[in-house]
BABA-986804 format. One line per 2 residues: their letters; for each residue x, y, z of C-alpha. Coordinates in Angstrom, 3 decimals, always signed. Layout:
A> X Y Z  ...
***
This chain:
ML> -24.892 -7.407 -14.068  -22.084 -4.946 -14.723
DS> -22.618 -2.320 -17.336  -18.879 -2.209 -18.024
QK> -19.287 -2.507 -21.794  -20.456 +1.119 -21.759
LN> -17.530 +2.356 -19.658  -14.694 +3.337 -21.971
LE> -11.471 +3.802 -20.020  -9.210 +4.499 -23.022
RI> -8.911 +8.208 -22.267  -8.900 +7.917 -18.478
QF> -5.581 +8.655 -16.761  -5.058 +6.436 -13.710
LV> -2.441 +7.062 -11.044  -1.430 +3.951 -9.099
VD> +0.537 +4.628 -5.910  +1.921 +1.694 -3.947
DN> +5.309 +1.126 -2.333  +5.125 -2.588 -3.197
IH> +6.275 -3.050 -6.791  +4.253 -6.261 -7.230
SR> +1.009 -4.682 -5.999  +1.672 -1.602 -8.142
DI> +2.291 -3.696 -11.244  -0.710 -5.972 -10.635
TS> -3.034 -3.006 -10.110  -1.679 -1.320 -13.243
AV> -2.117 -4.520 -15.260  -5.698 -4.891 -14.026
VT> -6.751 -1.372 -15.106  -4.918 -1.833 -18.409
GF> -6.921 -5.037 -18.829  -10.088 -2.985 -18.369
GA> -9.073 -0.863 -21.365  -7.146 +1.957 -19.689
RH> -4.299 +3.176 -21.882  -2.853 +5.829 -19.571
VL> -1.516 +4.574 -16.250  +0.999 +6.537 -14.207
KS> +2.775 +4.655 -11.428  +4.500 +5.840 -8.287
ES> +6.228 +4.027 -5.451  +5.749 +6.838 -2.924
AQ> +3.414 +9.618 -1.933  +6.176 +12.178 -2.511
KA> +6.678 +11.087 -6.128  +2.904 +10.936 -6.562
RD> +2.737 +14.636 -5.540  +4.976 +15.482 -8.487
LI> +2.771 +13.441 -10.823  -0.420 +15.054 -9.472
CG> +1.097 +18.521 -9.894  +2.353 +17.858 -13.427
NV> -0.480 +15.814 -14.973  -4.233 +15.671 -15.210
VD> -5.296 +12.523 -13.362  -8.797 +11.061 -13.560
VL> -8.653 +8.263 -10.957  -6.287 +7.636 -8.053
LI> -5.668 +4.108 -6.766  -3.481 +4.329 -3.667
AG> -2.194 +1.993 -0.979  -3.503 +2.843 +2.462
RM> -0.271 +2.195 +4.330  +3.157 +3.071 +2.975
PE> +6.383 +3.602 +4.938  +7.217 +7.291 +4.502
ED> +3.729 +8.748 +4.049  +0.493 +6.813 +3.946
GF> -2.249 +7.084 +1.363  -4.633 +8.772 +3.800
SF> -2.267 +11.671 +4.392  -1.695 +11.964 +0.657
VR> -5.436 +12.168 -0.046  -5.849 +14.875 +2.632
WM> -3.062 +16.871 +0.946  -4.533 +16.290 -2.516
RR> -8.022 +17.415 -1.510  -6.677 +20.707 -0.107
KA> -3.475 +21.573 -1.965  -3.264 +19.771 -5.312
PE> -3.944 +21.702 -8.501  -7.665 +22.396 -8.875
VN> -7.997 +19.984 -11.798  -6.976 +17.045 -9.562
RF> -8.457 +17.987 -6.186  -11.800 +16.286 -6.747
IP> -10.834 +13.120 -8.592  -12.225 +9.766 -7.491
VI> -9.979 +7.877 -5.068  -9.890 +4.213 -4.150
VL> -7.701 +3.083 -1.265  -6.292 -0.425 -1.608
SS> -5.496 -1.935 +1.764  -4.455 -5.280 +3.160
HT> -5.679 -4.130 +6.562  -9.330 -3.206 +6.626
RR> -9.884 -2.605 +10.300  -12.878 -0.449 +11.078
SQ> -10.558 +2.398 +12.154  -8.774 +2.342 +8.787
VF> -12.035 +2.285 +6.837  -13.209 +5.295 +8.866
EA> -9.874 +7.034 +8.290  -10.240 +6.482 +4.537
RD> -13.788 +7.810 +4.594  -12.771 +10.820 +6.676
CG> -9.895 +11.837 +4.392  -12.179 +11.982 +1.348
VH> -11.870 +8.700 -0.551  -14.696 +7.171 -2.536
AV> -14.062 +3.501 -1.729  -11.787 +1.056 +0.064
IA> -10.910 -2.275 -1.519  -9.243 -5.060 +0.419
KP> -6.089 -6.674 -0.909  -5.455 -9.041 -2.500
LV> -7.119 -7.146 -5.303  -10.007 -8.879 -7.043
PR> -10.269 -7.411 -10.568  -14.062 -7.666 -10.691
TL> -14.326 -5.673 -7.447  -12.089 -2.922 -8.830
LE> -14.144 -2.810 -12.031  -17.397 -2.641 -10.045
RT> -16.077 +0.243 -7.929  -14.814 +2.043 -11.043
VW> -18.240 +1.721 -12.683  -19.849 +2.805 -9.414
MA> -17.648 +5.915 -9.249  -18.441 +6.749 -12.881
KD> -22.146 +6.744 -11.991  -21.685 +8.438 -8.614
TR> -23.738 +11.611 -8.330  -22.716 +12.624 -4.817
MF> -21.825 +16.244 -4.261  -18.387 +17.186 -2.948
IE> -18.400 +18.721 +0.500  -15.843 +21.347 +1.507
SD> -15.550 +22.375 +5.139  -12.786 +23.230 +7.593
TY> -12.395 +19.590 +8.574  -13.385 +17.624 +5.467
IG> -13.135 +17.783 +1.696  -14.508 +14.889 -0.291
PD> -17.619 +13.148 -1.538  -20.728 +13.517 +0.594
RR> -20.393 +10.734 +3.174  -24.122 +10.598 +3.815
FK> -24.693 +8.352 +0.772  -25.212 +5.335 +3.048
NL> -28.774 +6.514 +3.500  -29.213 +6.963 -0.247
GP> -27.512 +3.768 -1.398  -25.225 +3.451 -4.415
PE> -25.876 +5.296 -7.687  -28.990 +4.272 -9.578
GM> -28.697 +0.887 -11.247  -25.776 -0.297 -9.111
PE> -26.441 -3.017 -6.542  -25.204 -2.538 -2.981
QR> -22.215 -4.875 -2.670  -19.824 -3.237 -0.249
SD> -19.698 -6.378 +1.881  -18.304 -8.335 -1.096
AL> -15.261 -6.064 -1.324  -14.581 -5.187 +2.255
TV> -14.396 -7.240 +5.381  -14.185 -4.985 +8.423
VD> -12.109 -6.342 +11.280  -12.346 -4.789 +14.747
***
């Protein structure tokens, strides 16, 4: 059972980055439906850089593949070069292609979760609750900045069931 009644998203600033206007609007509508009142939207990684540099963002929802710069490259930049206040925010990559290589790329650039498109609102809510309860440390090294990837051995945060297979189908 989701403990979403205790998760108040009214003060949380979301940034939704997707080159597809329909996906961007659907994702924004979903988080607004969860109670979020502050949703920034961007159609490109370049415009998202300006938003990250000029605003405090609490959660980033970004498309994995976009034409000019993909979400993975953006997250790598954000983890290393964004203003300190935004460098360690939770990130969910939304992707219509969830090949094993892309899931690994998302993990290796420092995201918290990957959700397959088409977006299922319940899955996004579950991952948002999961991230709110996440107690993983952030790791900073020469080759990686992001949440400790070794959580697989620890499982999800206390009280959250393991349901990654419900949200992500890995295709070789």
